[in-house]
LOVEX-443087 format. One line per field, with one value per residue (C-alpha): residue in one letter; x, y, z; residue number from 1. Coordinates in Angstrom, 3 decimals. Example, Ala and Ser with C-alpha at 12.3 -4.5 7.8 and 13.67 -1.06 7.14 Angstrom:
! LOVEX-443087
aa	c(a | s);
x	c(12.300 | 13.670);
y	c(-4.500 | -1.060);
z	c(7.800 | 7.140);
i	c(1 | 2);
END
This chain:
! LOVEX-443087
aa	c(r | y | l | n | k | e | k | y | y | r | l | i | s | n | s | g | s | r | d | y | r | n | c | d | n | i | m | k | a | t | f | k | n | i | v | r | e | d | l | g | s | c | l | k | y | l | n | n | n | i | v | i | f | s | s | v | n | d | e | e | v | s | y | q | n | q | i | k | m | y | k | q | i | d | n | s | k | l | y | p | f | f | n | s | g | h | f | i | y | l | d | e | e | e | k | f | i | r | l | i | l | k | e | l | d | y | e | y | s | n);
x	c(86.526 | 89.811 | 91.236 | 92.091 | 90.548 | 93.794 | 93.953 | 90.247 | 90.350 | 93.564 | 91.588 | 88.612 | 90.708 | 92.490 | 89.177 | 87.332 | 88.600 | 91.068 | 88.254 | 86.320 | 89.326 | 89.965 | 86.594 | 85.862 | 83.082 | 80.121 | 81.226 | 81.878 | 78.096 | 77.253 | 79.702 | 78.360 | 74.736 | 76.136 | 77.948 | 74.974 | 72.657 | 71.946 | 71.125 | 71.468 | 67.684 | 68.122 | 71.009 | 68.424 | 67.089 | 70.469 | 69.996 | 73.168 | 76.418 | 78.246 | 81.943 | 83.026 | 86.879 | 87.585 | 90.645 | 90.690 | 92.765 | 90.452 | 89.860 | 87.301 | 84.823 | 85.102 | 85.742 | 82.755 | 80.476 | 81.782 | 80.977 | 77.725 | 77.013 | 78.411 | 75.886 | 72.898 | 73.590 | 72.600 | 75.085 | 77.779 | 81.629 | 83.873 | 87.567 | 89.519 | 92.825 | 95.291 | 98.073 | 96.318 | 94.066 | 91.066 | 92.715 | 93.153 | 93.466 | 96.611 | 98.050 | 97.602 | 97.219 | 98.492 | 96.199 | 93.228 | 93.770 | 94.180 | 90.919 | 89.043 | 90.364 | 89.426 | 85.799 | 85.707 | 86.725 | 84.335 | 81.589 | 82.473 | 82.670 | 79.061);
y	c(178.947 | 179.831 | 176.246 | 173.677 | 170.310 | 168.886 | 171.534 | 171.246 | 167.420 | 167.912 | 170.406 | 168.272 | 165.162 | 167.040 | 168.595 | 167.007 | 165.175 | 162.277 | 159.904 | 161.375 | 161.346 | 157.559 | 156.578 | 155.328 | 157.173 | 155.081 | 155.531 | 159.202 | 159.687 | 157.571 | 159.603 | 162.848 | 161.810 | 160.628 | 163.754 | 165.942 | 164.088 | 166.255 | 164.004 | 166.811 | 166.538 | 163.047 | 163.729 | 164.563 | 161.125 | 159.423 | 158.256 | 156.308 | 157.739 | 158.917 | 159.673 | 162.132 | 162.221 | 165.214 | 166.922 | 170.782 | 170.521 | 168.153 | 169.388 | 166.778 | 167.276 | 170.791 | 171.160 | 173.332 | 170.849 | 168.390 | 170.965 | 171.394 | 167.632 | 167.498 | 170.260 | 168.438 | 165.052 | 164.510 | 162.720 | 162.987 | 163.691 | 165.573 | 164.885 | 167.312 | 166.308 | 169.019 | 167.351 | 165.415 | 165.658 | 163.601 | 160.476 | 160.954 | 157.236 | 157.053 | 160.428 | 160.362 | 156.656 | 156.549 | 159.331 | 157.849 | 154.356 | 155.875 | 157.638 | 154.520 | 152.492 | 155.326 | 155.275 | 151.459 | 151.432 | 154.082 | 152.072 | 148.868 | 150.592 | 151.673);
z	c(-13.130 | -11.630 | -11.329 | -13.860 | -13.381 | -11.866 | -9.271 | -8.530 | -8.190 | -5.912 | -3.656 | -3.422 | -2.566 | 0.260 | 1.871 | 4.731 | 7.881 | 7.829 | 8.384 | 5.455 | 3.159 | 3.839 | 2.856 | -0.683 | -2.668 | -1.462 | 2.171 | 1.694 | 1.068 | 4.161 | 6.408 | 5.191 | 6.226 | 9.695 | 10.436 | 9.320 | 11.590 | 14.954 | 17.793 | 20.305 | 21.175 | 22.339 | 24.820 | 27.598 | 27.431 | 28.380 | 31.873 | 32.334 | 33.832 | 30.742 | 30.449 | 27.882 | 26.730 | 24.807 | 23.375 | 23.589 | 20.216 | 18.347 | 14.768 | 14.046 | 16.791 | 18.516 | 22.208 | 22.418 | 21.120 | 23.628 | 26.384 | 25.061 | 25.031 | 28.658 | 29.790 | 28.260 | 29.705 | 33.365 | 35.501 | 32.810 | 33.399 | 30.927 | 31.089 | 28.788 | 27.195 | 26.441 | 24.489 | 21.750 | 18.693 | 17.742 | 18.778 | 22.443 | 23.253 | 21.030 | 21.844 | 25.504 | 26.003 | 29.673 | 30.805 | 28.748 | 30.391 | 34.002 | 33.614 | 32.387 | 35.270 | 37.658 | 36.180 | 36.445 | 40.009 | 40.854 | 39.234 | 40.949 | 44.403 | 44.303);
i	c(1 | 2 | 3 | 4 | 5 | 6 | 7 | 8 | 9 | 10 | 11 | 12 | 13 | 14 | 15 | 16 | 17 | 18 | 19 | 20 | 21 | 22 | 23 | 24 | 25 | 26 | 27 | 28 | 29 | 30 | 31 | 32 | 33 | 34 | 35 | 36 | 37 | 38 | 39 | 40 | 41 | 42 | 43 | 44 | 45 | 46 | 47 | 48 | 49 | 50 | 51 | 52 | 53 | 54 | 55 | 56 | 57 | 58 | 59 | 60 | 61 | 62 | 63 | 64 | 65 | 66 | 67 | 68 | 69 | 70 | 71 | 72 | 73 | 74 | 75 | 76 | 77 | 78 | 79 | 80 | 81 | 82 | 83 | 84 | 85 | 86 | 87 | 88 | 89 | 90 | 91 | 92 | 93 | 94 | 95 | 96 | 97 | 98 | 99 | 100 | 101 | 102 | 103 | 104 | 105 | 106 | 107 | 108 | 109 | 110);
END
């Protein structure tokens, strides 16, 4: 009502996460279904050692959600990243690789 069509479509096209905005229309519908799916009740059934890499500045998946997952999964580890966004493996590549190697060494030593 307050926007003309052009402004409305511009607003809509700039809404959502980067991943969502990069999808075509068919994939956007699938993406919404995936994001809306709450699998939190399944976390307690994970019985492997789980490593969670999470950025405190992630605007796609909140750090609070990552902490929640960490607390619900037995034998999990949470590694926070402080200088990155959603793509920690790109933004803090050296730290990410170092922690992966640390975890692999840990696994192989047992």
